[in-house]
N, C-alpha and C positions, 0 to 999 in steps of 0.2 A: 512368459512369467519366471523369476526368479526359480532359480537353483530352491530346492528345500534345504532349511535348516540342518544339519546333521549332530548327533550326542551322544557321546557313552558316557554312562553310568557305572564303575564301578565299585559294588557289593561286595563284603563279607560280614558276612549275616555272628554278629554276638551277641545279639538281644533273641533271640529267634525269632520273635515278629516284628519286633520295631523297628528294626535296621532296612530289612525286604520291605515293610509294608514303608514308611517311606519315600523310599525310591521307585517302590510300584506305583505310590502315587502323582511322584513327581513325573513319571513314564508316561503316563496317561496321561494326565496332563496336560505336558507339553507335547504330545500326539495329538491329542484331540481339537485343543484348543489355541494351536500355535500352529500345526502343523510342520512340528518337527518330528523327524525321521530318529529316532529313539534306537541306539542298541546298551538295550543293559545286560550290564556282564552280573553271574551273581554265583557264588559257590556252593549254597545249601538249597539244592528244589525241592526237596521233601519239606522243608519250613517254608517256601514260599507255598508250592502246592497246599497247605496251609489255610491262606488267607485267599488263594485263587486256582478253585481248584482246576482248570484245565489248562496249569502248566504239567509234561509231561517231562516226570523226575531222572526218564532215562536216556531224553533226550540233549545232543550235546549244542544243536540249533534249535531253534522253534522262533513262530510269529504269534504271539500274542495280544490276541484286544490289540493290533495292528502297532505292538512292539515287538523289535528283534531280544530275541535271548537268549543270552546265549551262558551254556556249564564253565564259568568262571573255575578249573579244576586245578591252580595252583600252576599249571606247565607255562614257561616263559618260549610261547613258538613263535614264527617268525612273522613278522609284519612288514608294511612296505606301508611308504606312508603315503598311500591311496588308501589304505585298510583304515587311517585314523580319523575320528573326526573333526567337524568345525569348533566345536568344544565340547570339551572332556570333566567328567567332574568322579572325582574319588573321595568315594564318599564318607565320613571318620576318619579320613588321613591313612585310607588304605596303602597298600605299598602296590600302585598298578607295576604290571612285569614290564624289565626294562627295556628289553626290548620295543613294544610301544613307547617306552619315554624316547626312545631313541627313534622312532620314526616319526614318532612328532617334533621330534627337534629338525629335522631333516622334511617337515611336510615344508610348502609355497603355498596359501601363505600358512604363518603361525599356527595351530589351534590356544583356540584361549584356553587357559589349565586352570580349574577352581576346586578348592578343598572347601567343600562343602559340611561345616561343621556341626557341633550338635546346637539344643537348645537349650539358651538359661537367661534368665532374667538378671544376671551380675552388671553390675555399671562398667565392669571394664570390655564390656562385650565391643563397647559402641567404637571405642577407640582402635578394635582390632581388626574390624566390619570393614574387608573389602580390601584390606593391605597385600601386597606384590614381595614376594619375598623368586629372589633369582634363582635357579638355579645355578647348584657349585662348579657346572662343568659345560653342562645345552645352556646353549642360548631360548633358555623357555623361562620364563614367568609364570608362577602360580599364586593365583590370587585367594584371600580367605576370605567365605561366607558365608557368615552368619544368620538363621533365622534366628527371630527375636520380635520383643514386644514394643519396641520404640521403633519412632522413625526412622532411626540411625542405622538399623539394623534391615531385613532382606522380610520380615514381616513374618509368618505364617502361611503352611497348606491351606487352600480351597480354594474346590472346584468354580469354577464360575456358578455353576444348578446351584448346590450345595444346600445353600439359606430357604432356597423356594424351594426345593423339595419337603425341607426337614419343618418348613411353615404351612406346608399343603401337608402332608403326612399329622402334625399333633392337630391339627386344626379340625381335621376328621376324625369321626368320634368311632370310626367303624376303624378303624388301616391297623392301631395300635392291636386294639384286640387281635384281629385276622393275624397279623403279624405273630402277637405270642402263641396266638391258639399254636401255629404253623410248627413254632418249636415246641408244642408240648402242655406250655404252663397253661390251667386248667380255671373257668373264671373265678373259680375262689381263690387262685394264686394272685390270677389278675388281681384281684379286686383289695390286696392288700396292698401295703408301703413295699412298692418293688424296687428292691438293690442290685445292680450286678455288679459285681465282683473278679475285677482281672488285675493281679498281684505274683508278688514275686513269691518266693518256697519263703524268706525269713519272716512274709507279713506276721502280725499278733491276730492271723483269723479265728485261732480257739475262744481268746479273750471274748473277739467280737462276738462271734457266735452267739456264747453264751452268755452276754448282754441281752441278745434279741431275743431268747426262745424268752427271759423274763419280763422282757416287751411290752408296755401297758394295750400297743396296737398289733395286729399282727405285720411279720414282715415276710415278704417272700427273697428269699436271695437267689439269683440264679447267676450263674458260676460256670463259664466253658471246662470244658472236658481239659484234663492234663492241669486245671493250677488249681495250687492248694491240695495236690490230692492224699495227701497221709488225715487231713486236720477234715478234711470234705469225706475220706471213708470210712472214720471215724463219728462221724455223725450220723454217717448211713446207714452204718454197720455193718455196707457191704463196698464193693468196687464201684468203687465213681464216675463208673460208665456215663453216657450218654442216655437221657432218661430217666437216669436216678432219681430217687426222693424220698424226701422224706421230712417229718414236721415234729416237732417240739417244742411243748411248749404255747409259743405264741411264735417263730420261729419254720419256715418251711422251706431246706435247700434244696432246690433240684437244677441236675449236671446238665447243663444242655450244649448242642451238639457244637464243634470249631465252625464258627459261618463264616461264610468269606467279607471282606472290604465291605461291601457294600447294605448289607444283612446287619453286619456292626454297627452300620451310624445308625439303623434301623431300631439295634434293639435299647442302644444308648438316648435315643431320642422316646419310648417306647417306657423307658424306668424312669423313677422318683429319687432316685442318688446316685450319682456313676463314681466303683470305684476303679479308677484306671490305672495303669503304670508305663514306665518308661518314657520316649517320650510321642510314637502314633497315636495311640489310646490318648495320651491327655491333650493331644491337640483336638481330636473327633471328640473328649468330650466336652471343650471348649465353648469349639460351636453347635455341641448338643441345646446347648443355655439350659442346660439342667444343673441342680447343686451335684459339685464333685468331688473327690478326695481327690489326692496324685501321690501314689505312691511308686519315690524317683529310682532309679538305680544306682545300685549302694558303689563308692569307691573307698579307694586306702582314706585309712583317716579320717572319717566320714566327710568327707569335701563336696557329698550329694547335700549334705544339710545346710551348708551355708548355697548353694544351689535354692534348696526349697524353700530357705526361708528369706532368699534374693523375689523368687514369687511371690509369696507368702507378702513380701513388705508392699509388691506392684497389685495385688489381685486384693485383699482381705485388709488392710492396714485398723482397720476397722471395727471388726467379723473378728471379734475373739473365738468362735466355737469355733471356726474352721481351722483357724489358724492351729486351735491345741487341737483339736481330733490332726488333725495330719502331722505335726511333730510326734504326738503320742505314736502314731502309726507307724511313720517313718522311723520309732527309738530315738526321736531327737529329746534334748531337753527342752523343756517347757516352761510359761512365765509360773511363777510360785504354786497360782490359782487355780489353776488349770490343771498341777501336775498331783495337787490333792481330789479332784475329782474320777474320779471311774467311771468304764468304759459306758455302763449306762449315764451316768452322770452326764459325759461328752457327746450320746447319744441324743442324747434330750435336751442338749441346749444348742447342738447344731439340727437340730427337728425345729427347734423355735425359732430359730432365725430363716427356717426357710423363705422366708418374703423376701426377706432381706437379697439372702441369695440370689435369689430368680430375678430382684432387679439390677444387683450388681454383676452378670450374669451377663444382660441385655445393656448394662453401661458398658463393660468390658468388648464384647461386639461389634458396638459402634467404636470403640476404638481402634481395632483391630484392624477394619474394615479402614480408616483412614491413610492405614499404612499400607494396604495393597497387600495381595497373595504372593506367597514366596515365587511358586515357576515364574508369574509373569516379570517379578524384578528384576528374578535374577536373571532371565533371558535378555533384558534391558541390560542392565547390569553386563553382560556378557559380547553381546552386541556393540554394545559403545566401545571394547575395547578392540572391536577387530577394523 
């Protein structure tokens, strides 16, 4: 039998859960579906534990679901060429320990070195995907690898059985009620329009909650503990701890416990609309095939607005309600006719386009499936370089 491929992922947590969420999904998929021996180096085990309760935050080295997890404390220890994996991935251009890089240069054969970049729909990505970069001093070449939405990119993360599992869940009339009941959501709350809310601090949550209170139909907003805490606390009139709930007008807000990744997928599948943030939950919302709104990670000089528009131009160039709502949610200028609308009017327009959004989600899924999944594409590219 051939020796299993070894692979190391270096992850520094910046966006609390998005960075480690992506790296953890990738690591598990490579191990489970491709038989790769994965070592995941991560600097923040506490954030990791929020999405994977099996993580021991005090352990320097541990095995979690078949993946070797090493706490990356910033120390640049000693490494030998034998310690270096066949494939080395730095996530979002993190600085791999210099001595590890030096050991990479001494290894024969040289490892494949990939910089896994952030997801964007901008056109320039196609020209940069898979480009090589020579190390200025060592005999090493790094390649830039971009996830994306076109065949000239690496595609999106997607486990082999994800969509079949989703279809079974959504086709079973008892599945979503049982799952939501397990999170404390009452039958009355489940009967309302269910919205999951996952956003950054600067989202205009208060204005949206105000509009939902006066909505013509009941809305249940399900928000994970620790998200939009100040606004949620003001609405609840008390601490926004898991299990807290309050109703005002047509709106009920319920705080959910922070759930492991598989249960977060089920939450997205069970809700009618999903408001998501960053990259990891953004991709999972697309695979949920439900209408969604993206809160993009903020960047200096509002560069994130350009990225948001690039995605909207690809995903919904003909659905003005989603574009208008998304731009307002992210504080970006919109079209004049949408700029004049109130939050209530934007929400009403979005709901009026629900059938169009569901159809767009199904069509988008077919297009993304044609590209292949990120883990398989990445591994194929890496092996082509060896």
